[in-house]
Structure formats: C-alpha cells, structure tokens
C-alpha positions in Angstrom: -10.2 -12.6 8.6 -10.1 -9.5 11.3 -12.9 -6.6 10.9 -12.8 -3.4 12.6 -16.4 -2.2 12.1 -18.5 0.7 13.6 -21.4 -0.7 14.2 -23.0 2.4 15.1 -22.9 3.4 11.3 -25.6 2.3 9.0 -24.6 0.0 6.4 -25.8 2.2 3.9 -23.1 5.0 5.0 -20.3 2.5 4.9 -17.8 2.5 2.3 -15.9 -0.7 2.3 -12.0 -0.2 0.7 -10.1 -3.4 0.3 -6.1 -3.6 -0.7 -4.4 -6.1 -1.9 -1.0 -6.0 -0.6 1.2 -8.2 -2.2 4.9 -8.9 -2.4 5.4 -7.3 -5.9 2.1 -5.7 -6.8 -0.6 -3.5 -4.8 -4.3 -3.2 -5.7 -7.2 -1.0 -4.5 -11.0 -1.8 -4.7 -13.7 0.3 -2.9 -17.5 0.0 -2.7 -20.6 1.7 -1.5 -24.3 1.1 -1.6 -24.9 4.6 -3.0 -22.3 5.8 -4.6 -20.7 3.3 -6.8 -24.7 1.5 -6.8 -23.4 -1.2 -4.6 -20.7 -2.2 -7.5 -17.0 -2.8 -6.3 -14.8 -0.4 -8.1 -10.9 -1.1 -8.7 -8.9 2.0 -8.6 -7.1 2.1 -11.6 -5.8 5.6 -11.9 -2.6 6.4 -10.3 -0.8 9.8 -9.8 1.1 11.1 -12.4 0.7 8.2 -14.5 -1.8 8.8 -17.3 -2.7 5.0 -18.2 -4.9 3.2 -16.1 -3.6 0.1 -14.6 -5.2 -2.8 -11.7 -2.1 -3.0 -9.5 0.8 -0.7 -9.0 4.5 -1.9 -8.0 4.6 -2.4 -4.3 7.6 -0.1 -4.3 8.8 2.9 -2.7 11.8 5.3 -2.6 13.6 6.9 0.2 15.9 9.4 0.5 19.4 8.8 2.5 17.4 10.8 5.9 14.9 7.7 4.9 12.3 9.9 3.7 9.7 8.7 1.5 10.2 10.2 -2.1 7.8 8.2 -4.5 5.7 5.1 -4.2 4.4 2.7 -6.7 5.0 3.3 -10.5 6.7 6.2 -10.1 9.2 4.9 -7.6 9.7 1.7 -9.8 10.8 3.9 -12.9 12.8 6.2 -11.2 16.1 6.5 -12.1 18.1 5.8 -8.4 20.1 9.0 -8.0 23.1 9.1 -5.4 21.5 8.7 -2.0 18.2 7.4 -3.0 17.0 3.5 -2.3 14.2 1.5 -3.6 12.6 -0.6 -1.4 10.7 -4.0 -2.9 9.8 -7.1 -1.4 9.5 -5.7 1.7 6.7 -7.5 2.4 8.5 -11.0 2.7 10.5 -9.4 5.8 7.1 -8.7 7.8 6.7 -12.1 9.3 9.4 -12.9 11.9 9.8 -16.1 10.9 10.4 -15.1 7.2 12.8 -12.4 8.4 15.1 -14.8 10.5 14.9 -17.4 8.1 16.1 -14.8 5.0 18.6 -13.5 7.7 19.8 -16.6 8.2 20.4 -17.7 4.5 21.8 -14.1 4.0 18.9 -13.3 1.6 18.4 -9.9 3.3 20.8 -8.4 0.8 20.5 -10.3 -2.1 16.8 -9.4 -2.0 16.7 -6.0 -0.8 20.2 -4.5 -0.3 18.7 -1.3 1.7 16.6 -3.3 4.0 17.7 -1.9 6.9 16.8 1.2 5.9 13.2 0.1 5.7 13.1 -2.6 8.7 9.6 -3.4 10.2 6.5 -2.1 9.3 6.9 0.9 7.9 7.2 0.2 4.5 3.6 -1.0 4.6 2.1 1.3 6.7 3.2 4.4 4.3 2.5 2.4 1.2 -1.2 2.1 2.5 -1.5 5.9 3.6 0.2 6.7 -0.2 -2.6 4.6 -1.3 -5.3 6.4 0.4 -4.3 9.8 -0.3 -3.8 9.1 -3.6 -7.6 9.0 -4.4 -8.8 11.4 -2.0 -12.2 11.8 -4.1 -13.2 8.5 -3.5 -13.4 8.7 0.5 -14.6 12.7 0.5 -18.0 12.0 0.8 -17.8 9.6 3.7 -15.9 10.6 6.9 -13.0 8.0 7.7 -14.9 7.0 10.8 -17.3 5.0 8.6 -14.8 3.4 6.9 -14.8 -0.7 7.0 -10.9 -2.1 8.0 -10.1 -5.9 7.8 -7.5 -7.4 7.4 -6.3 -11.1 7.4 
C-alpha cells in the first residue's frame, strides 16, 4: 500500500477518505477524529436518488464527443440514446497484462463495446472526481491539502 501523507498537518486535522473502487460497484467511506468522533462513516446518499446505497455502480455514461454525462446509479439506469455510450467493467482494463489478454482474446468488445472511447485511466479518474464532488459537505470543513490519500 502506498500512502501520501502531509506530515505537517496534525493527525487531529486529517480527514481520511477511502474509496473501494470495484469492477462492478464502488463505495466511499471517510473518518475524522472530531467531525465523525473517530468513527468511519459510509457515504450512503448519492446525487439524484432518494434511497440510500452502500455502493454505487462503477458505471459512466458518455456522449459521442467523449464528454461525461452521468455516473453511478444515474448512468446505470439511463436509457441509452443515440450517441451515448455506457462504460462498465473498465477496471478490468487498467492493468496492462489484463488489457493485452482481453484484447488478444477479443473480449474487449464483448465486455465493453465502447471501450475505445474510454481507453486508459480516464474513467477511473473521472469516477473519483465525481465521487468527491457528490459529497462536498463531507469535505468542506477541511482543506483538500489535509486529505490522507492511500492506494494499493
């Protein structure tokens, strides 16, 4: 596990955010010594949905120009209109060996017919950005420079 910490920020000021980036679903949790009383809180509310969910689909919806239209539950449940593409299972293609294997076995098209639109790390980065923007109230009290970022 790699960890990127700003050691100049006291532990009592750090907001720790964890993103469980999954192949089919993604979840977010956060914790802070004071704001959450040291407890880990799951993000359960997502934009444009009144129900609560522990995780949202790892799914993005793009237009024909490659612009992100929606993500998560909204993208998963959207009616595909002409010129739109739903991107799913893109985590499978982030590791170079897997990408070569799927391409060699012609599985790229079967798993995600529009994958060429979302080649590379772009879908993961966009999903992370949308997750953070979806819940600004969780992050407002603390500047982004105080975030503890870890990744495997």
